[in-house]
C-alpha positions, 0 to 999 in steps of 0.5 A: 308424528310426521305431522308434527314437523310438517304441521306449519307447512300444512297449515299454511298450504291448507288455509291458503287453499281455502279462503272460506276457511279463513273467514270462518276461523277465529284468528289468534289474538294479537297485541297489534289489533290493527293487523288482526281481523276480528274473529267471526262471531259464534252462531247463537244456535246449532243442531250439533256442537262438537268439542275437539278438533282432533281426528275424532272431532273432525271425523264425526263432523265429516260423517255427520255432514256426509249424512246430510246434517249441515247445522254443525259447529266444531269448536277447538280450544287451540288449533285443529289437530294440535292435541294428541292427534298432532303427535300420533305415530300415524300407524293405521293397523287393522290387527285388532282382537276385538271384532268391532275395533277391527271393523272400525280400523278396516273402515278407517284404512279405506277412508284415508286411502281416498281422502286425499283425492276427495279433499285435495289435502295431502294426508301422507297415506302410504300402504306399507303393510305391517309385521307383528313379530312373535318371540314365543309360541303363545304369542304366535297363537294369539297372532293366528287367532287374529289372522283367522278373524282378518281372513274371514273379513276379506282382509289379506293376512298371513302367518309368515316364517322368520325368513320371510320377515327378513325378506320384507324388512332386511334390518330386522334381527330374526334369531329369536323369532318363532314366526310373525303375522304380515298384514300387507294393507296396513298403512301410514298417514300423517295424523294431523293432515288426516284431521285437516282433510276431514275438516276441509271436507266437513267445512265444504259441506257446511260445518262451521269450524271455530278455533281458539274457542274453549267450552266451559260447560254444557247446560242440561235441563230435565235430562236433555242437552240445551246448549254450550257455554264457551269463552266467546258466548253461548250456543244453543244446541240439541246435541253435544259431542265430547271429542276432547281427548284427554280433556274429556274427563274434565269437560264431562265433570264441568257442568252441574250434572256430571257426565262420567267419562273414565279415561286418564292420560299417560306419557307416551314416548317415541324417538325420531332419528336422522335418515340412515346412510341409505335412507329407508324406503318409504314403503318398508313395512311397520314392525310391531314387536309386542314381546319387546314392547315396541313398534318401529316405522320408517320416518323420512328415511330414518325411523320412528320407534316407541312402545308401552313400557312396564312402568308408565307415567300417568299425567294430570291426575289433579287436572292440571291442563294446557290448551295445546299439548307441548312436547313434555320433558324428555326422559331418557332413563325412562325410555331406556328399556324400549331403546334397548329392545329397539337396538336388539331388534335392529342392531344396525341402528347403533351408530344412528343419530337420534333427532328427538325423543318425543313425549306426549300424552295419550289417554287410556280407559279402564278396559283398553277399549275406547269410549263412545255413545250417549250419556246415560243421564243426559240425552243428546250428550255424546262422547267419543274419546279414550283411544288407548293409543289407536286413535288414527286406526279407529278415527274414521270408523269411530266417527262413522258409527257415532254419526250414525248413532246421532242421526239414526238413534243407533249405529249400524254395528253392535258397539256394546263393547265400546259403549260408555254405559258399560261403565258406572260412576264408580269407574270415574274416581281419579285414584282408580283411573290413575292406578288402572291406566298404569296397569292398562298401558303395559297390557297393550302389548302384554300377551292376553290369554282368555279369562285374564283379569285386571289386578288394579281397582279391585275389591270395589263392589263386593258381596257381604259374603266376600270375606267368608268365600275368600277364606274358603279358597275363592278365586275372583274375577271382576264384572262391572266393578263387582267381585265374582267367584270364578271357582274355589281352590280346594285346600292343599292345591298349589294356589300359586300355580293356579293364579299364574297359569295362563294358557290357550290350552287346557287350564289348571282349573279344569278339574276343580270346575269339573268337581263343582259341576258334578256337585251341581248335578248330583247334590247341591252347590251355592253360587253367590250371584249378588252382582246381578242388576236388580230393579223394582218397578211399581205404580199406584194403578196399572201404569207399571203393567201397561208400561212394561207390557210395551217394553218387554216382549213376553206377557207380564200379565201373569198371576202374582208370584210367577216369574217370566223370562223376557227380552227388552227389545228395541224397534229392530227387535234386538235385545237391549236386555235379557232378564227375568221379571217376577210379579210381586203384586198386582202393581209391582215387579222385580226385575233381574238383569245381567251385572253389566246392564246396571247403567244401560238398562236404567237409562233405557227404562228412564228414556222409555217409561212415561214421565209419571209420578205414580210410576216408580223405578228403583235400583235395588241391586245393593239391597239384596244378596243373591244365593243360587242353590243349584242341584237336586238336593237344593229342595231338601236344604230349603225345606228344612230351613224354611219348614215349608214344602218346596216340591214341584207341587207346592213350589212350581218352576218359575215361581217366586214367593217371600219366605223365612229361611232360618231366622231371617224373614222377607227372603224372595225365593225364585225357582230358577237357577239360570242353568237349567238345573233344578234349584232356587235363587234366594234374594236376601236383604243384605243384613241377613246375608251372612246368617242365611249363608251360614244356615244354608251351609250348615244344613247342607253338610249332610247333602254334600253341599259345596261352594261353586263359582261362575265357571261352573255356571258357564259350563252348565248354561252352555251345554244347555244351549242357554244364550247370554246377553252381552256375549251371545245376544245383543241389540242386533239379535232377535228372539226369532234368531235364537229359538226364543219365539215361545218367549214372545207374545206375538199371538196375544194382540198386545203391541210391544216394541219390536213387534213388527220386525218379529212378525216379519221374521216369523213370516219371511224367515231369519238371516242368522240362526243361533246354533250349538256346536259339539266339537268332534275331533278335538283333544281337550288335553292337547289341542287349543281350546275354543273361547269365543270369536272363532270362525265357523265353516259350513261345507268349507265356507265361512258362515259366522263366528262363535259367541261363547264356548265351554267344556261340557263335563257331562258330554265330555266335549267342548260346546261352542255357541254361535250364529250361522249365516247363509251367504250367496256363493256368487254375490255374498248376499245374505239369504234366509237361514232354514232348519234344513240349511243348518242340519244339512251342512258339515261344520268346522270351527277354526281355532287359531287357523286349525279347523276342528269338525263340529256337529251342529244342533238347534236344540239342546240334549234333552238328556241333560235336563235332570228335572222331568217337568213340562217341556215349556217349563224346562226350556224356560227354567234357565234361559239367562245369562252369567 
């Protein structure tokens, strides 16, 4: 924000210091052409064109040039850093709940610290520290969870008392506080100047920067970026990076082939005051008061304070635009509640003179996480936008990861939580985005307990059974826009309490899910799993088998009717997808993947399958409703409905065949439940879904059938030690690291993607191991629950984090799954993790700063597998994901 007033000064100083810059930049057009030098012509071609000269665009340019790429052009429609970056409050905060965001912010902080020395451009970097206040115990718990993550990453952080808050910031009213979190290394910068410093360094490294040049659209041919059309001519290029901030959506939709970038702008307000009588020290910590919905930082002896109100004002829904963001209308009525919160927190400000209320647009995304990555439909089209008001905190790290992605083909960390491909086209409806950002912006400071759900943009993708299940008490969550059942509230329960109870402790649905799990183990349950991604791959000859054998790690050359559980690996042996594939015929395969794989998996297959007209890939997700029949009596229900024997001799484990169920034909029945329990999944052509569901429920009455939801499924799969893609498995995890060597065709002499890495791991060992932890001294009723992301300690030393957890109703204990690393005690270097290393340690799980003893296991409890079948079949039967 300081950049707004220092803007002209910094521009003048900076451009005067860099004569090369003046020659390269397009100058402003003027009526007196004699005085104005002509703008430098754009190059006819470049390797990379970046659109957007804010902190994101300049960071990408900076990091690409650092990695040795020189043929780069950065285009800015107005002046550098004149968009949202210009108005940014300049707070660099590492206290982030999502691990990858925390890493980005930490890197940004370190980068900005040395940027002034590297470039000679003053960035206004000041290490002030930050204090996050807690008015409630639940808020304090959420801060303690973040503090645990910061501490194990080596970022200094402590939970402090209200008295200590007063010592650090004497103007704060502490009477209603229960505690706070202090992060001493958080900082302040002038955002605009950080952008200019990044641009300076990039420019010295050969990046060409052209201001006052707007991109009209990107040309894409045969799925590849070929060039960029601007108001000053065309540039041919291989890579295009959309860092257009709030304009990224429109720019994505401007070409013939749209690139969907789901973000939407909202007005964001903060006020600036004149200096206090005793001007505030420039090193005073930044204060975040999330329960009051505000942040407060010092600004030139006075303060800058803004926040995230409960009733935000979306902007430009109809696409109305302006080149540079001007200060929008002041709206004191709208800012009123935030001003009241500020005066409650700092009563001494009553008499302070306000200089200005700033109103500027910020872009927000549907899930509060930023958007980065390559378009699923246009290769070479990269995006970095939608920062949800944390642009300066993420700028350095996000630019680094995206530059790595462009240069190497993948970033150095797992960025799936931020990947553009986590969204489908359905999230880019303007109406959806407008409604969702009105919910997202207040959520920035709302208390987020585990398993909360968005309320807007719901009932978008539903199963044909939605109304039937809803009428029976279904409670819903949403995944990739698809409604899925969490659990069913039995008649007579207090529904209101269940919907509104949000807690870090034992949840109200505990007994409900327990009874669903019991039914899965003793009778039969039905779970609607229609949201799973379903593809069919077929060919005229052997093309389908040959291609899939290379792309998947398990052997797919199995007899027709068999189901194979397999990973889809990258060159590093990591899981791009984890799926089940049924061989329907010699030349066709049916592939079941996680719900959120729909866009990612499609793009991966499209990019890796040969361009052969005889090979057909079809997304059939919408054609089939999936019903999962779990439990020992599932076999009885299906036998009676199909008049066919369903016992293990006639229908072995991991088998698939088309059958009739009731009056309906063509139903694909698979003997797999994704939980390790006995049962079947029915893939039903959508028009028969209601009929088959009714038949199953009617026939199942005498066997004690009931509906169940995904929470029961999660409990079952976690107690069986089944990993789940997107939570436990990712692009940096190999089958060798999670005990799945038996699902890899290493000894068959068949070449597949990632094989060399797996062979190396088999010979030399792995550097992390997927491990199951059973909490020992944990009181389910009284203690905080583990969810995911909790630090794991071995003999008192940090070794990794949990990736998922659930209460096991069978073991009557909490089970956490996670990865154990072996760090050298002196150097911190990663060492090979052996079975002995796992088995010989004493473990603790840290839940919000409190450590609980845990027992580590590398294999599941065999007693949990109720179906005594061959060992390999049992292990295979459910290694899947939610």
